[in-house]
NUTORTOR-795855 format. One line per field, with one value per atom (N, C-alpha, C, CB): atom name; x, y, z; residue number from 1. Coordinates in nm, 3 decimals, always signed. Each point is the difference from the previous one (the first is absolute). Glycine has a CB too. Layout:
N
site = (CA / ...)
px = (X / ...)
py = (Y / ...)
pz = (Z / ...)
pos = (NUM / ...)
***
This chain:
90
site = (N / CA / C / CB / N / CA / C / CB / N / CA / C / CB / N / CA / C / CB / N / CA / C / CB / N / CA / C / CB / N / CA / C / CB / N / CA / C / CB / N / CA / C / CB / N / CA / C / CB / N / CA / C / CB / N / CA / C / CB / N / CA / C / CB / N / CA / C / CB / N / CA / C / CB / N / CA / C / CB / N / CA / C / CB / N / CA / C / CB / N / CA / C / CB / N / CA / C / CB / N / CA / C / CB / N / CA / C / CB / N / CA / C / CB / N / CA / C / CB / N / CA / C / CB / N / CA / C / CB / N / CA / C / CB / N / CA / C / CB / N / CA / C / CB / N / CA / C / CB / N / CA / C / CB / N / CA / C / CB / N / CA / C / CB / N / CA / C / CB / N / CA / C / CB / N / CA / C / CB / N / CA / C / CB / N / CA / C / CB / N / CA / C / CB / N / CA / C / CB / N / CA / C / CB / N / CA / C / CB / N / CA / C / CB / N / CA / C / CB / N / CA / C / CB / N / CA / C / CB / N / CA / C / CB / N / CA / C / CB / N / CA / C / CB / N / CA / C / CB / N / CA / C / CB / N / CA / C / CB / N / CA / C / CB / N / CA / C / CB / N / CA / C / CB / N / CA / C / CB / N / CA / C / CB / N / CA / C / CB / N / CA / C / CB / N / CA / C / CB / N / CA / C / CB / N / CA / C / CB / N / CA / C / CB / N / CA / C / CB / N / CA / C / CB / N / CA / C / CB / N / CA / C / CB / N / CA / C / CB / N / CA / C / CB / N / CA / C / CB / N / CA / C / CB / N / CA / C / CB / N / CA / C / CB / N / CA / C / CB / N / CA / C / CB / N / CA / C / CB / N / CA / C / CB / N / CA / C / CB / N / CA / C / CB / N / CA / C / CB / N / CA / C / CB / N / CA / C / CB / N / CA / C / CB / N / CA / C / CB / N / CA / C / CB / N / CA / C / CB / N / CA / C / CB / N / CA / C / CB / N / CA / C / CB / N / CA / C / CB)
px = (-13.203 / -0.091 / +0.062 / -0.199 / +0.169 / +0.044 / -0.112 / +0.243 / -0.249 / -0.103 / +0.062 / -0.173 / +0.125 / +0.046 / -0.119 / +0.225 / -0.207 / -0.106 / +0.023 / -0.026 / -0.082 / +0.009 / -0.106 / +0.090 / -0.058 / -0.096 / -0.026 / +0.078 / -0.195 / -0.032 / -0.024 / +0.133 / -0.182 / -0.032 / -0.124 / +0.103 / -0.089 / -0.110 / -0.062 / +0.110 / -0.242 / -0.072 / -0.117 / +0.067 / -0.078 / -0.112 / -0.120 / +0.156 / -0.256 / -0.120 / -0.113 / +0.066 / -0.038 / -0.104 / +0.001 / +0.015 / -0.086 / -0.009 / +0.096 / -0.241 / +0.280 / +0.083 / -0.070 / +0.100 / -0.028 / -0.057 / -0.063 / -0.038 / +0.020 / -0.057 / +0.074 / -0.227 / +0.354 / +0.080 / -0.049 / +0.194 / -0.187 / -0.026 / +0.115 / -0.257 / +0.346 / +0.121 / -0.022 / +0.139 / -0.108 / +0.001 / +0.146 / -0.230 / +0.264 / +0.137 / +0.001 / +0.058 / +0.030 / +0.009 / +0.136 / -0.156 / +0.155 / +0.123 / +0.012 / -0.010 / +0.133 / +0.029 / -0.041 / -0.030 / +0.033 / -0.038 / +0.115 / -0.153 / +0.116 / +0.098 / +0.010 / -0.050 / +0.172 / +0.024 / +0.069 / +0.016 / -0.076 / +0.059 / +0.052 / -0.156 / +0.284 / +0.064 / +0.053 / +0.061 / -0.082 / +0.050 / +0.032 / -0.130 / +0.224 / +0.034 / -0.043 / +0.195 / -0.242 / -0.047 / -0.149 / +0.181 / -0.249 / -0.145 / -0.067 / +0.010 / -0.118 / -0.071 / -0.050 / -0.067 / +0.079 / -0.051 / -0.151 / +0.219 / -0.267 / -0.144 / -0.041 / +0.003 / -0.134 / -0.055 / -0.119 / +0.079 / -0.125 / -0.118 / -0.117 / +0.081 / -0.153 / -0.114 / +0.034 / -0.097 / +0.226 / +0.042 / -0.018 / +0.162 / -0.196 / -0.017 / -0.099 / +0.051 / -0.016 / -0.082 / +0.040 / -0.182 / +0.277 / +0.044 / +0.085 / -0.006 / -0.007 / +0.079 / +0.135 / -0.208 / +0.317 / +0.133 / +0.038 / +0.068 / -0.032 / +0.026 / +0.145 / -0.241 / +0.307 / +0.136 / -0.006 / +0.075 / -0.001 / -0.005 / +0.048 / +0.036 / +0.067 / +0.061 / -0.099 / +0.211 / -0.307 / -0.091 / -0.146 / +0.190 / -0.220 / -0.137 / -0.057 / -0.034 / +0.118 / -0.045 / -0.028 / +0.134 / -0.243 / -0.032 / +0.102 / -0.247 / +0.300 / +0.097 / -0.046 / +0.175 / -0.257 / -0.036 / -0.125 / +0.241 / -0.297 / -0.115 / +0.042 / -0.166 / +0.164 / +0.049 / -0.092 / +0.102 / -0.043 / -0.084 / +0.038 / -0.034 / +0.151 / +0.036 / +0.119 / -0.084 / +0.101 / +0.115 / +0.007 / -0.014 / +0.125 / +0.018 / +0.146 / -0.205 / +0.229 / +0.136 / +0.047 / -0.040 / +0.157 / +0.059 / +0.058 / +0.049 / -0.016 / +0.060 / +0.136 / -0.124 / +0.182 / +0.129 / -0.015 / +0.088 / -0.212 / -0.024 / -0.011 / +0.118 / -0.108 / -0.008 / -0.144 / +0.240 / -0.284 / -0.134 / +0.001 / -0.052 / -0.050 / -0.016 / -0.138 / +0.155 / -0.161 / -0.127 / +0.006 / -0.031 / -0.079 / -0.006 / -0.111 / +0.088 / -0.061 / -0.096 / +0.008 / +0.016 / -0.125 / -0.003 / +0.030 / -0.167 / +0.251 / +0.023 / -0.134 / +0.227 / -0.241 / -0.129 / -0.056 / +0.068 / +0.016 / -0.051 / -0.064 / +0.178 / -0.113 / -0.055 / -0.129 / +0.232 / -0.237 / -0.120 / -0.118 / +0.144 / -0.120 / -0.108 / -0.049 / +0.096 / -0.004 / -0.038 / -0.085 / +0.211 / -0.169 / -0.074 / -0.139 / +0.216 / -0.227 / -0.129 / -0.084 / +0.107 / -0.048 / -0.067 / -0.051 / -0.066 / +0.154 / -0.031 / +0.118 / -0.151 / +0.130 / +0.108 / -0.015 / +0.016 / +0.096 / -0.004 / -0.043 / +0.182 / -0.261 / -0.041 / +0.119 / -0.236 / +0.240 / +0.112 / -0.042 / +0.097)
py = (-18.921 / -0.099 / -0.065 / +0.128 / -0.254 / -0.073 / -0.092 / +0.012 / -0.041 / -0.090 / -0.102 / +0.182 / -0.307 / -0.108 / -0.084 / -0.002 / -0.082 / -0.090 / -0.137 / +0.128 / -0.191 / -0.131 / -0.095 / +0.109 / -0.238 / -0.106 / -0.078 / -0.016 / -0.042 / -0.087 / +0.074 / -0.171 / +0.294 / +0.075 / -0.061 / +0.214 / -0.267 / -0.068 / +0.096 / -0.226 / +0.242 / +0.091 / -0.077 / +0.204 / -0.199 / -0.063 / +0.094 / -0.129 / +0.091 / +0.082 / -0.044 / +0.036 / -0.126 / -0.054 / +0.064 / -0.211 / +0.146 / +0.043 / -0.085 / +0.073 / -0.023 / -0.084 / -0.134 / +0.206 / -0.314 / -0.132 / -0.058 / +0.063 / +0.019 / -0.048 / +0.067 / -0.037 / -0.003 / +0.065 / -0.032 / -0.008 / +0.105 / -0.016 / +0.070 / -0.011 / -0.067 / +0.054 / +0.030 / -0.127 / +0.250 / +0.040 / +0.018 / +0.114 / -0.156 / +0.012 / +0.093 / -0.234 / +0.334 / +0.100 / -0.010 / +0.152 / -0.146 / +0.005 / +0.138 / -0.249 / +0.285 / +0.130 / +0.115 / -0.102 / +0.078 / +0.104 / +0.099 / -0.163 / +0.286 / +0.103 / +0.005 / +0.135 / -0.144 / +0.012 / +0.132 / -0.253 / +0.334 / +0.126 / -0.022 / +0.142 / -0.117 / -0.025 / +0.132 / -0.237 / +0.260 / +0.122 / -0.016 / +0.126 / -0.047 / -0.001 / +0.131 / -0.152 / +0.246 / +0.128 / -0.005 / +0.118 / -0.008 / +0.001 / -0.105 / +0.244 / -0.299 / -0.104 / +0.052 / -0.105 / +0.022 / +0.033 / -0.020 / -0.066 / -0.032 / -0.028 / -0.032 / -0.085 / +0.082 / -0.030 / -0.092 / +0.222 / -0.278 / -0.085 / +0.071 / -0.113 / +0.041 / +0.057 / +0.062 / +0.041 / -0.041 / +0.059 / -0.093 / +0.134 / -0.261 / -0.092 / +0.057 / -0.195 / +0.184 / +0.056 / +0.140 / -0.142 / +0.201 / +0.136 / +0.001 / +0.058 / +0.048 / +0.021 / +0.059 / +0.033 / -0.091 / +0.055 / +0.080 / -0.194 / +0.320 / +0.095 / +0.047 / +0.073 / -0.064 / +0.052 / +0.151 / -0.193 / +0.249 / +0.143 / +0.084 / -0.053 / +0.008 / +0.079 / +0.043 / -0.120 / +0.032 / +0.033 / -0.037 / -0.034 / +0.001 / -0.037 / -0.116 / +0.235 / -0.328 / -0.120 / -0.112 / +0.068 / -0.141 / -0.117 / -0.110 / +0.059 / -0.120 / -0.108 / -0.133 / +0.170 / -0.169 / -0.127 / +0.015 / -0.068 / -0.048 / -0.008 / -0.078 / +0.011 / +0.053 / -0.057 / -0.112 / +0.221 / -0.335 / -0.108 / -0.049 / -0.066 / +0.099 / -0.046 / +0.081 / -0.232 / +0.228 / +0.068 / -0.027 / +0.177 / -0.139 / -0.016 / +0.007 / -0.138 / +0.131 / +0.005 / -0.142 / +0.228 / -0.262 / -0.132 / -0.012 / -0.016 / -0.105 / -0.023 / +0.066 / -0.216 / +0.254 / +0.068 / +0.152 / -0.183 / +0.232 / +0.142 / +0.078 / -0.020 / -0.048 / +0.067 / -0.004 / -0.064 / +0.176 / +0.009 / -0.056 / +0.201 / -0.282 / -0.059 / +0.037 / -0.191 / +0.226 / +0.024 / -0.079 / +0.232 / -0.297 / -0.080 / +0.054 / -0.203 / +0.205 / +0.054 / -0.077 / +0.227 / -0.222 / -0.056 / +0.111 / -0.179 / +0.152 / +0.101 / +0.045 / -0.101 / +0.229 / +0.055 / -0.066 / +0.214 / -0.244 / -0.061 / -0.136 / +0.119 / -0.200 / -0.132 / +0.015 / -0.096 / +0.192 / +0.021 / +0.044 / +0.061 / +0.033 / +0.048 / -0.110 / +0.231 / -0.311 / -0.110 / -0.102 / +0.034 / -0.070 / -0.098 / +0.051 / -0.085 / +0.213 / +0.060 / +0.037 / +0.087 / -0.098 / +0.034 / +0.145 / -0.241 / +0.331 / +0.143 / +0.077 / -0.028 / +0.156 / +0.087 / +0.133 / -0.112 / +0.181 / +0.132 / +0.105 / -0.069 / +0.163 / +0.110 / +0.090 / -0.009 / +0.068 / +0.090 / +0.143 / -0.171)
pz = (-6.118 / -0.051 / -0.124 / +0.092 / -0.112 / -0.119 / -0.044 / +0.072 / -0.200 / -0.051 / -0.093 / +0.019 / -0.009 / -0.086 / -0.042 / +0.113 / -0.216 / -0.045 / +0.061 / -0.215 / +0.264 / +0.064 / -0.055 / +0.206 / -0.202 / -0.030 / +0.128 / -0.243 / +0.255 / +0.113 / +0.130 / -0.111 / +0.105 / +0.123 / +0.061 / -0.091 / +0.213 / +0.069 / +0.101 / -0.032 / +0.022 / +0.090 / +0.061 / -0.137 / +0.271 / +0.069 / -0.007 / +0.155 / -0.231 / -0.019 / +0.094 / -0.239 / +0.330 / +0.088 / +0.137 / -0.124 / +0.213 / +0.140 / +0.082 / -0.029 / +0.147 / +0.088 / +0.025 / +0.110 / -0.124 / +0.019 / -0.125 / +0.232 / -0.336 / -0.126 / -0.115 / +0.108 / -0.128 / -0.105 / -0.140 / +0.154 / -0.240 / -0.144 / -0.071 / +0.027 / -0.083 / -0.060 / -0.148 / +0.166 / -0.205 / -0.141 / -0.040 / +0.015 / -0.137 / -0.048 / -0.121 / +0.083 / -0.079 / -0.106 / -0.069 / +0.126 / -0.260 / -0.079 / -0.062 / -0.047 / +0.011 / -0.061 / +0.091 / -0.226 / +0.357 / +0.097 / +0.018 / +0.118 / -0.088 / +0.033 / +0.151 / -0.211 / +0.262 / +0.144 / +0.027 / +0.027 / +0.059 / +0.043 / +0.141 / -0.149 / +0.170 / +0.129 / +0.054 / -0.067 / +0.195 / +0.060 / +0.147 / -0.165 / +0.211 / +0.142 / +0.067 / -0.048 / -0.031 / +0.053 / +0.028 / -0.124 / +0.098 / +0.019 / -0.088 / +0.058 / -0.011 / -0.074 / -0.134 / +0.216 / -0.320 / -0.132 / -0.003 / -0.106 / +0.183 / +0.005 / +0.143 / -0.238 / +0.258 / +0.133 / -0.015 / +0.091 / +0.020 / -0.002 / -0.066 / +0.207 / -0.292 / -0.069 / -0.135 / +0.220 / -0.257 / -0.128 / -0.120 / +0.129 / -0.106 / -0.112 / -0.101 / +0.151 / -0.279 / -0.106 / -0.038 / +0.079 / -0.007 / -0.031 / -0.126 / +0.244 / -0.319 / -0.120 / +0.040 / -0.140 / +0.090 / +0.023 / -0.123 / +0.152 / -0.129 / -0.108 / +0.007 / +0.001 / -0.119 / -0.008 / +0.013 / -0.148 / +0.242 / +0.030 / -0.118 / +0.241 / -0.311 / -0.107 / -0.108 / +0.046 / -0.080 / -0.110 / +0.029 / -0.155 / +0.280 / +0.042 / -0.079 / +0.065 / -0.108 / -0.072 / +0.098 / -0.203 / +0.180 / +0.081 / -0.028 / +0.000 / +0.105 / -0.019 / +0.056 / +0.008 / +0.096 / +0.063 / +0.086 / -0.001 / +0.037 / +0.090 / +0.124 / -0.194 / +0.308 / +0.125 / +0.048 / +0.061 / -0.017 / +0.052 / +0.138 / -0.233 / +0.285 / +0.134 / +0.051 / -0.051 / +0.181 / +0.060 / +0.148 / -0.173 / +0.232 / +0.143 / +0.038 / +0.008 / +0.121 / +0.052 / +0.026 / +0.104 / -0.158 / +0.021 / +0.140 / -0.243 / +0.283 / +0.132 / +0.010 / +0.018 / -0.131 / -0.003 / +0.016 / -0.147 / +0.163 / +0.018 / -0.130 / +0.212 / -0.324 / -0.131 / -0.049 / -0.054 / -0.005 / -0.058 / -0.141 / +0.141 / -0.172 / -0.132 / -0.053 / +0.057 / -0.185 / -0.069 / -0.129 / +0.103 / -0.139 / -0.122 / -0.089 / +0.121 / -0.252 / -0.095 / -0.132 / +0.108 / -0.182 / -0.135 / -0.099 / +0.069 / -0.171 / -0.104 / -0.057 / -0.056 / +0.027 / -0.039 / -0.125 / +0.103 / -0.201 / -0.123 / +0.030 / -0.134 / +0.217 / +0.036 / +0.079 / +0.003 / +0.089 / +0.081 / -0.087 / +0.197 / -0.287 / -0.087 / -0.094 / +0.012 / -0.064 / -0.088 / +0.076 / -0.135 / +0.255 / +0.080 / +0.036 / +0.092 / -0.067 / +0.037 / -0.122 / +0.206 / -0.326 / -0.125 / +0.001 / -0.027 / +0.071 / +0.003 / -0.057 / +0.203 / -0.227 / -0.042 / +0.073 / -0.227 / +0.242 / +0.064 / -0.102 / +0.161 / -0.117 / -0.087 / -0.025 / +0.088 / -0.207 / -0.032 / +0.009 / -0.149)
pos = (1 / 1 / 1 / 1 / 2 / 2 / 2 / 2 / 3 / 3 / 3 / 3 / 4 / 4 / 4 / 4 / 5 / 5 / 5 / 5 / 6 / 6 / 6 / 6 / 7 / 7 / 7 / 7 / 8 / 8 / 8 / 8 / 9 / 9 / 9 / 9 / 10 / 10 / 10 / 10 / 11 / 11 / 11 / 11 / 12 / 12 / 12 / 12 / 13 / 13 / 13 / 13 / 14 / 14 / 14 / 14 / 15 / 15 / 15 / 15 / 16 / 16 / 16 / 16 / 17 / 17 / 17 / 17 / 18 / 18 / 18 / 18 / 19 / 19 / 19 / 19 / 20 / 20 / 20 / 20 / 21 / 21 / 21 / 21 / 22 / 22 / 22 / 22 / 23 / 23 / 23 / 23 / 24 / 24 / 24 / 24 / 25 / 25 / 25 / 25 / 26 / 26 / 26 / 26 / 27 / 27 / 27 / 27 / 28 / 28 / 28 / 28 / 29 / 29 / 29 / 29 / 30 / 30 / 30 / 30 / 31 / 31 / 31 / 31 / 32 / 32 / 32 / 32 / 33 / 33 / 33 / 33 / 34 / 34 / 34 / 34 / 35 / 35 / 35 / 35 / 36 / 36 / 36 / 36 / 37 / 37 / 37 / 37 / 38 / 38 / 38 / 38 / 39 / 39 / 39 / 39 / 40 / 40 / 40 / 40 / 41 / 41 / 41 / 41 / 42 / 42 / 42 / 42 / 43 / 43 / 43 / 43 / 44 / 44 / 44 / 44 / 45 / 45 / 45 / 45 / 46 / 46 / 46 / 46 / 47 / 47 / 47 / 47 / 48 / 48 / 48 / 48 / 49 / 49 / 49 / 49 / 50 / 50 / 50 / 50 / 51 / 51 / 51 / 51 / 52 / 52 / 52 / 52 / 53 / 53 / 53 / 53 / 54 / 54 / 54 / 54 / 55 / 55 / 55 / 55 / 56 / 56 / 56 / 56 / 57 / 57 / 57 / 57 / 58 / 58 / 58 / 58 / 59 / 59 / 59 / 59 / 60 / 60 / 60 / 60 / 61 / 61 / 61 / 61 / 62 / 62 / 62 / 62 / 63 / 63 / 63 / 63 / 64 / 64 / 64 / 64 / 65 / 65 / 65 / 65 / 66 / 66 / 66 / 66 / 67 / 67 / 67 / 67 / 68 / 68 / 68 / 68 / 69 / 69 / 69 / 69 / 70 / 70 / 70 / 70 / 71 / 71 / 71 / 71 / 72 / 72 / 72 / 72 / 73 / 73 / 73 / 73 / 74 / 74 / 74 / 74 / 75 / 75 / 75 / 75 / 76 / 76 / 76 / 76 / 77 / 77 / 77 / 77 / 78 / 78 / 78 / 78 / 79 / 79 / 79 / 79 / 80 / 80 / 80 / 80 / 81 / 81 / 81 / 81 / 82 / 82 / 82 / 82 / 83 / 83 / 83 / 83 / 84 / 84 / 84 / 84 / 85 / 85 / 85 / 85 / 86 / 86 / 86 / 86 / 87 / 87 / 87 / 87 / 88 / 88 / 88 / 88 / 89 / 89 / 89 / 89 / 90 / 90 / 90 / 90)
***
C-alpha cells in the first residue's frame, strides 16, 4: 500500500443518470494491488495509524480502477474535524 496527497479528486456522489460531482483537495489517496484497503459502505470510516493508534484520516470514497488497482480516498483528519466543527475525545 502507498499513500499520497492529491488535489482535484472528483467523486460522483449522485445516482446513475444523475451525476453530482464533488471535488476534494488535499485528499489522501491509498493505492494497493493486494487486498482491498476499503470496501463499499466504508465511507465515513476513521483511518487509524497502526503504530500508535492515532487517527489520520476520514475515508470518503474508494473502488477498483479499470487497471485492477484498488484506490481509497480520505480527508486528512485535522481538515475533516475542522469542517465538521468537532474534536476527538482524548
